[in-house]
N, C-alpha and C positions, 0 to 999 in steps of 0.2 A: 444731093451729094455736096460735101464741103469743098471749098477751094483748096488746091494743093498748098501745103505749108501752113495751113490754118490749124489751130489746136482742135483736137478731137473733143467734141462736147461730152461724150461719154466718159473719156479719160479724165477730163477736167472735173466733171461732176464727182467721179469716184475719188479723186484726190481731195476735193473739198469735203466729202463725207468722211474720208479717212482722217483728215485733220480735225474735223468736228468730233469724231469718235475719240481721238486721243485727248482732246481738251476735256471732253465729258468724263472719260475714265479718270484722268488725273485730277479732276476737280470734284467729282461727285461719287466715285467708287467707294464702297465700304471696305474694300480690300486695299491694303497699303501696297502701292506699286512703286518699284524702284528699277530704274534703268542703270545698269552698270557697264563700265567699259571693260576692256580685256584685263585691266589691272585691278578689277573688282572695286573701282571707285564709283561713287554715286554720281550719275550724270543728271538724272531727273528723278524727282520723288514726289509722292503725294501722301505723306504720313497722315494718318487719321487723327492723331493727337493734335489738339489746338495749341498745346504747349510748345510745340516745336514746328517752325515753318519749314516747308520743304527745301527752300533755298539754303537753309543752314546745314543741310545734310550734303549738299552738292560738294564734290571734291573729297569727301571722307571715304575711307575704306568701309565696306559694308559692316564688318565686325565692330568697328569703332562707332558707327552710326547707331548700332543697337546694343552696345556694351554687353556682348554675349558672354555667358558663363564659360562656354567652351569655344573660343574663336577658332582654334585650330580645326576642330571638327567641321564648323561652318565653312571654313575656307576650302576644306577637302571636298565638300559637297559641291560648292560653286565651281571649283577647278575641274571636277569630273564632268559636269555638264558642259563647261566651256570646251573641253577637249573632245568629248564624244558626240556632242550634239543631242544626246538623249535627255529629254526632260526628266526631272525628278519632282514628284508631287507629294505634298503633305508630309514633310519631314519636320519632326518636332524639335524645337530648340528652346533654350531659356535665355532671356535677356530683357532689356527695356530700352526704349527709344532714348536717344541723346537728351539729357537734362530732364527727362520725364520723371515726375515725382513717384514715390512709392517703391515697393520691392520689385524684383524681377518677375516677369510674366512668362506664361507658356505661349509660344508663337509657333504657328504652323506655316511652313515655308514651301512654296512651289517655285521651281526655277526652270526657265526656258532660254534656249540660246537664240540670239538675234543674228541672222545671216544676211549678207548682201545678195543680189541676184545671182552671183557666181558661186554662192555657197560658202563664202569666207565669213568667219565669225567676226561680228562687229562688237559684240558684248552680250549681256544677259538681261533678262527681265525677271526680277524676283518679286513674287506676290506674297505678302505677309498678312496672316490673319491672327488676331489675338483670340486664342482658345482657352484662356486662363480659367474662365468659369466652367467650361466643359471639362477641363482637366481636374478642377477641384471636385466636380461631381463624380468623375471617374475615380479619383483618389478616395473619396468617401465610400463609394460602392465597393472598391477593392478592400478598404479597411473593414467594412461591415462583413464582407465575405471572409476575411481573415479572422475576425472575431468569432464568427459562427464555426470556423474550422478549429480554432485553437481553444475556445472556451467550451467546456462540457465534455472534454475527452476523458476526464476522470472524475470520480466522485469525491473530490477533495476541494474544500473551500479555497485553500491557498493556491491550488493549481488553476482554478477558475479565475481568480484575481490575477495571477501571473500571466495567464493566457490573454487577458484583456490588454494589459500594459505592453505585452510583447507584440500584439497586433497593431496598436496605434502609434507606438514610438519606433522610429522618428517620422513615419509617413504622415500622420495626422497631427500629432503633438510632439513637442520636444521633450516634454517631461510629463509623467502621469503618476498619480498616487491613488491607490485603492485602500479605503479604511472601512473596517467591518465592525459591527456591533459585537461586543465580547460574547454575549450569549449565543450568537450564531455560530461562533467557532467551537463552542461546546456542544452544539446540537440542540440547544434549547430554542423555544419559540421566540421569534424576534418581537420587539415591542411595537405597539401600534403608534403611528405618528400622531402628532408631531413630537420630535425629540426636543427637549428643553436645553437651555444653555448648560455647559459643563458636563454634558452627557459623554461618557467615556467611549472612545473608538480605538480600535487597534489597527495599526498599519499591516495590511496583508500582502501588499505588493507595491514596489516602487521601481520605476525605470526612467532613465534619462542620463544625460551627461553629468558626472559627479554625483550620481544618486546615492552613493555610499560614502561620500566625502563630508557629510554634515549630519548633525544629530537628527534632523527631520527626515533623513532618508533611511533610517534604520528600520528594516522590516521587523515586526513584532513589538515595536514600541507602542505604548499607550499614550493617548493624548485626550484631553477634554475639549469639547467644542467651545471655542471662545465666542462670547456673545458679540453682537453687533458686527458680524462678519458675513460674507457670502455663504460660508459653510453652514453657519447656524441658521441663516435664513432658508437655505435650500432644505435643511433637515426639518425646519419648522413647517413650511407650507408645501413641501414635497414638489417644488418646481425648480427647474434649472436656473442658474445664474450665469450670465455672460458679462464680465467686467474687464475694463482696462486697468492696468496696474502701472503706477509710477512710484518712485521712491517716496513721494509725499502723499500716497494714498492714505486717507485717514484711518481706515480700519486695520491697517498693518500694525498700528500702535497697540491694538488689543490682542494681536496674535504675533508675538515675537518669533515663534517658530516659523511661520510663513514668511515673515519679514526677512529672516536669515536665508530662506530658500530663494526668495526673489532677488536678494542682493547677490547671492552666489551664482545663480543661473542667468540673471538678467531677464527674468520673466516679465513680460509686459502685457500679456493677455491671458485670461483665465475663464474656464467654463467649469462650474461645479454642478454635478448631476446626482440626485439622490438615487440610491439603489432601493427600490420599493417594490412590493408585491402584495396585492390585496389589502392595501392600506397599512401594511407593516413596513417598517424601515429596517433594511439590512445593513446599510452603510452609505458611504459617499464615494464618488469618483471625481477626482480633480485633474483636469487637463490644462497644461501650461504651454504657451509658446514664448520662446525666448528671443533674445537679440538676433537680428538677421533674418527673421521670418515674419510673414504677414500676421497681423492679429486675427483672432477668430471673428467670424461674422454670423449674422442671424441664420444664414443657410446651413451653418454647421450644427445648430441645435437639434434638428430632427435626427441626424446621425447619432449624436451622443445619447439621445433619449432611447433610440432603438437598441444601440449597443448596451446601454445600461440595463434595459429591460431583459435582454438576453442573458446578461451576466447575473442579474438578480435571480432569474429562474434557475440558472445553473447552480448558483450559491445555495438557493433554497433546496434544490435536489440533494446537493452535497450535505447540507445541514440535516436533512431528514435521514440520509444514509448514516451520518455521523451519530445521530441520536440512536438509530437502530443498532449501530455498531457498539456504542457504549453499553446499551442494554444487553446485547449478545455477549460482550466481553465480561460483563458483570455476572451473567448467568454462567458463563464458562468457568469463571474462577470459583463460583459457589459450588459448581459440580465437581471440582477437582479435590484431591485429598486436602483436608484441613488440619490433620494431625500428623505428628512425626511417626512414621511407620518403621523406625529403626528396628532391626532384627539381629539376633545373634548370628555371627558367621558372615555378615555382609553389611557394608556401609553404603548408603545411597545419598545422592544430592541431585537436585533438579533445578531447572530454570524454565519458566514459561515466558516466551517472548510474545507480547501482544502485537497484533497486526490485523490486516484485513481478514485473515482467516480466523474464524471463531471456533474451529473444531479440533484443535490439537489437544491431546491429553496424555497423561502419564500415570503410572501407578506402581507401587511396591507393596505387594500383598503378602502377608505372612501365611505360610502354609504349614501343614503338619510336618513333624520331623525336622524342625528348624530350617526348612526350605523356604525360599522366597521367590514369588512370582514377580518378574520385572516386565512391565508392559508400557509400550508407547503406541500411540495411534493418532490418526487425523481424519476428520471428515472434511472433504474438500468444500470450499466455498465460504462466503461471509454470511452474516445475518443470524437472527435468533433461531431459526429453524435448524441451522447447522449446529449451534450449541446444544439445542434440545436433542438432536440425533446423537451427538457425542455423549450426552448424559445417559441416553437409553442404552447405547453400546457399553458404556462403562459399568452401568448397573448390571447388565447381562453378564459381563465378563467377571464381575465380582461373584455373582451367583455360581457361574461355571467353575471359578477357581476353587470354591468351597467343596466341589465334588472330587477334588484330587485327581483330575483327568490329566493325561499327558498333553503337551502343548498342541499337537496336531488335532487331537479330538476337541480341545477347547475352541480352536479356530473353526473347526467344522461345524460345531454347534452354534458358534457365534454367527457363522454364515447363514445358518437356518434362521436365526433371529433377524438378521439383516434382511433376508428375503421376505419374511413376514412383514417387517416394517415397510419395505418397498411396496408390497401388495396393498397394505393399508393406505399408503400415500396415494397409490394409483386409484384407489376406490373413493377418494375424496370428491366432493361435488366440484364441478368445473369452476364455480365461483371462488373456491379457495385458491389463494395466491400460490400455494406450493403444488397445486394440481398440475401434473404433467412435467414437473421439474425433476430432472435426473439427479441422483446422488451417488457418490462413490466415496469409499473410505479405505484406509490402510490400517494394519495393526500388526504389531510384533509381540509375541508372547514367549517369554523365556522363564525357565525354572532353574534356580541354582541350589544345589545340594552341598552344604558345607562339609558333610561327612566324607563324601567321595570327591569333593572339589570339581564337580561336573556341572556344566551349564547346558541345558537342552533347549533348543530354540526352534520355533516355527514362525513363519511370517506370511501375512496376506498383503501382497503389494510390495512397494519399494523400500520400506524402512530397512536399511542395511546396518547391522551392528559392527562396531569397531572394537578392537582389543589392544590394550597397551600392557605389555608384560612388565614384570618388575625391573628388568634390565633396560627398559625404555624403548624396546622395539614395538612398532605399531603395525597392525595388519587389519584388513577388512575380513571378517569371518564369512566363510562361504556357506550361506544358508539358502537352501532351495526356495525360490520365490513361488508362492501360491497365488491363486486368484484374488483380486481385490474384493472387498466386501461390497455388496449391492450390484456386483457385475452379472449375476445370474449364472456364473460358471460354477459347476458342482464338482470340479476336479479335486481330487484328494490333496491334502497338505502333507508335506514331508518334514521331518525334523532333522536337525544336525546336533550332535553332542560334542562338547569340547571339554577336555580335562584342563583345568587352569591352575597355574601356580598361585600360591597364597600371595595376596597383594596385587594381583592383576586388576586392571580397570576396564570395565565394559562400558562402552559408550553407545547409547541408543538415541536416535534422532528421528523426530516425526514432524511433518509439516512440509514446507517448501523443499523440493529436492535440491541438493547442492549442484550448481551448474556445471562444475568441472571436477567432480569427485571431492575428496577431502582437501581443503586448502592447506597450504604449507603452514600458515599461522596457526591453524587449528591443530595440526599434528605437533607443532612445537609446544603449544599450550598443554596438550595431553601428556607430553613426555617431560614436562618441567618437574625436576626432582624436589622432594620435600614440601610439596604443597598440600594443604588441606583439600578435601574433595570438593567442598563448596567453592573455594578459591579457584580450583581447577575448572569447575563448571563456569564460573564467571569469565575466566581467561579464554575459554573456548568461545563464549558468546562474543567477546571483543574481536575475535578473529573471523567471525562469520561474515559473508558478503552482505552488502547493504540490502539486496533484494530479499534476503531471508528475514531481516528485521522488519521490512515493510509488510511482508505477507504473514509473518507470525510462525512460530514453531515451538516445539517442546524438546528439551534435552534432559536425559536421565543418565547419570553416571552411577556405577556400582563398583565398589572395591571389594573384591572377594577375600574371604577369610575362612577360618575353621572354627569349630566349636571348641573352646578351651577345655582341657581335660578335667579341670575342677568344676565344670558346669554340666557334666554328663556322667551318668553311671549306667553301665550295661552288664547284664548277667545272662548267661546261657543256663536255662533251667531244664530239669528233667520233665518228660511228659508223664507226670505221675499225680495221683490224687493228693499227695502230701505237699505238692508244690505251692498251692495258694498260701499255706501257713508259712512256708519258708520265704516266699515273696514278701509277705507282710513284714516279717522281721527285717529283711534286707532294706525295704523301703523306709521303715522307721529309723533305722540307723543312719541311712543316707540323708534323710530330711532333717534329722537332728544335727547332722554335721553342717547342713546348709542354714541352720538357725531359723527354720520356718516355725510358725506358730503351731500350737497343739491342735487347733481346729483344722488347719490345712493338713496336718499329718494324719489325723484320724480319717478325714475324708479321703485322702489319697490311699490309705491302707484299704479302705472299703472298696474304692474304685479298682485298685490293682487286684484285690481278692476276687472280685466279680469277673474281671477280664481274664485272669488266669484260669479261673474255674471254667469259663466259657471255652477257652482255648483247649483245655485238657479234655473237656467233655465232647466238643464238636470239631476241634482242629486236629492237626497232625504234626508230628515232630519234624524238625527241631523247634524248640520254643525259646524265645528271647524276650527279656524285659529291659526296657530302656527308659531312664528318666532324664529330662533335659530342663535345666533351670535357666530361664530367660526372664523377660518381664512377666511371663506366665510360667506355670509348671506343667510340663508335658509328660504324659505317661503313654508308652507304646508297648504293645504286646504283639510280637511277630510269631506266626506259625506258617507252615507250608500249604495249608488248605486254602482253596480259592472260594470256599462257601462263605457267603456274606451273612452275618447275623442280622436279625431284624428286631426292632423294638416292638414289644408286645405290651398290651394293657391287660394284665392278668385279672381274672375274676376272683371274687373273694374265696371261692372254694378251691381255686387252683393251687397246687403245691409248688409250682415253679413258674418260670417265665417273667420273673421280676428283676433279673440281674441288670439288663440294659436300661430298664426304666429307672432303677436306682442310680446307675451311672449318669444318665441324662439329667437327673435332678441335682447331682453333686458337682458335675462338671459344667463349665461355661460353654464349651464346645466339645463335640465328639464326632467320630466318623470312622470310616474304613478306607484304607488306602491299599490298592492292589499293585503288586510288582511281579517281576519275572519269577521270583521264588516263593510266591504266596501272597499273604495279606498282612496288614498291620491294623489292629484296633487301637485308636488313639483318643486321648482326652486332653483338654486344656483346662486349667483352673487359674482363676485370678489369684494373685498373691497380695495380701493386705499390704498397704503402703508402709506400714510400720515395721514390716518384717525386714530383718537385716540379712539380705541375700548376698553374702560375700562371695 
C-alpha cells in the first residue's frame, strides 16, 4: 500500500502512456490529425505533407489551412459536431493543404468533439485522409458505367459517338472529340490499320466548353490526319497516346486546327485513343483536360481503352445496320413505281420519306373504265426482309387490282396472301435469321370512278385518309378499320363510299402513325390555294413531325376530276342482230374525229364488233357501248347479264368460239368487270405515239 498523498503508480503510468500515445499519433500517423478550439482554429496538427510543417497551421482557421473549395459547407459540418457532440465520419470535401503544390484533392474528414471531465466542449479532433486516388478510380468506374449506359442505345453511328462524349465530359475530361472514318458513316467496311498521314476523318461528336465556338468544334466537318502528331501516331500503330501540351509543343505547328483548340480552351493534357476492331480502324477519340484541372495520368489509359473498345463495337454494329438499311432502302425504291401513272380523271403526286422503316409503299394503278386504284401501305420494321415483304404485297395487290374486284375483296384476298407468306416464314429452318420474327402490315385500297365522282375505300389497319374539298375544308374520312395484314384475324373488311366534288384532294398516309392526329401545319399546307399537287405534297412533308421523318413514311395525294366530254363517247344500243354493224359505223366516225390512225381504227372496229356480237348472243338488254380516249383507247360493252364469257381456243373444224380469242390478240388488255346492274366487257389498246389524240 502506498503512502497517503503519494502519486498513484497506475495513474502515473497511464498518464505517461497517454502522452506517449499522443506523441506517436501526431508524429507517425498516416492520418492527418488536427486539434481545433471552439473557434475552429488549429491548435495542434500533424499534416502528412512534408511541404507544410504542422506549426505553420497553428492559429489558422481549418478552412484556411486546407483552402477548401466549399468552406461554408466544411464549417457547417464542424459546427454541428461541436454543438451536438455527435461525431461525423468520412465526409468528403475538396481542397489542398496550405501552400501544397498541385490541384485540389479529395479529402475524407472525420470529426470528433473533445470534452472535459464535466462534458463541456473543449474543441474538436479532425482526422483528414487523402482519398484522391480512390476517388479517381471511383470516377473512372462511374464514367465507364455511363459509357455502357449511353452508348449502344440506338443503331446510329452519331448517337454512339455522342453518347461517349456525353458520358465523359465534364466528369473525366473537359473536352472530347470523336472522329470517324468516312466509309464507316456510309456503312462501308472500315479500312485495316494503319492509317497513313492525310487520311480523312469526319467529326461525329464534340463536347466541352466552347465546343461550337471555333471551327474545330463543328460536327460533320472533315479533316485530314496531320503527320507527326499524336493523332497520326495513334492511327498508325493503334496504340493510345498520353501527352502534355504547352503553347510551345512542337507538333502543334503541323496541326493548326488543334493549336486553335488548345489556345481557346487552355488544354494542357491530351489522350488520343484509336477506335479499332479486329485490326480495322473506325476512328479516333481525343480527350482533353484544360486549365484548372489535373493532367491525365497513366492510370487513366486503361479506362480510355475500355471505353473506346465499347464505342468501337457499338459503332461497328451501327455501321452494319446502316449498310443493311442502305441496301433495304435501295430495294424499297426499286420495288416502288418507276413510271408516271397519270390517268384521266385524277391527278396524283407522292413523296417517299426514307427512314428506319423500309416497308412503306404507294401505288396509283389504272383500272378499266377510267377508274384509278389509289393504294398506300406499310410493312412494319427495318431491314431487307421488310422491303422484300413489301415488294411481295405490292406485286400481289397489282395482280388483284387487275381482277376488277371491289376494295374489300381485294384486301380479303391480300390477307390470304399475307397469311401464306407468314406460314412460309414460320416454316423456315431455325438457323434463318427471320425465323420466328413476327411481321405486321397495313394497307389502304381506294378506287376512284371519275364518271360518278365516287371514291370507294377499304383499309387494313390504321392508314386513315383525309379529304380537302375545293372550298378548303378538311376532314378525316370515316372508313371502317379492318384487321391488319399478318394478324391472323379473318374478320371481313367493310367499305365506305364518298361522292366527291371535282377538284377535291384525297390524302393517303402510310408509315409512322401521326402522334396527335393531323398537325395544324399539315392541315394548312393541304388547304393552300393555287398550289400544284406536287408542291402541296412537299409542303405537307415540311409540316410533319420529326419522328415521322426518322422512321420513314409514304404520302400519296390525289386530286379528283371527271372525264372530259370530248374524250368519251357513249351509245345506248338495241339488243338486235343488226347492232354490230351499227356499232362499227359509230366507232369509225368517233375515232376519225379523234384523229387516230387507220390501223387502230380497223382493230377497234373488229374488237367492238366481236364484243357487241357476244353481248347480243349471250347477254341481256339494255346494251351500252362506251369509248374512252386516254393514253390508251378503252372500249366497253355493258349489258345486264352476269354470265362471264370465257376465252376459248377453237379447233380448226369449229364454226365459232373465236371472238374473244381475236379480241385478246388485238387488245393490249381485256377483261370483265361486274357491277350491280350487270357486267362490262372491256379492252385497252395502245395508241401509237405519232397519233394526234386531241
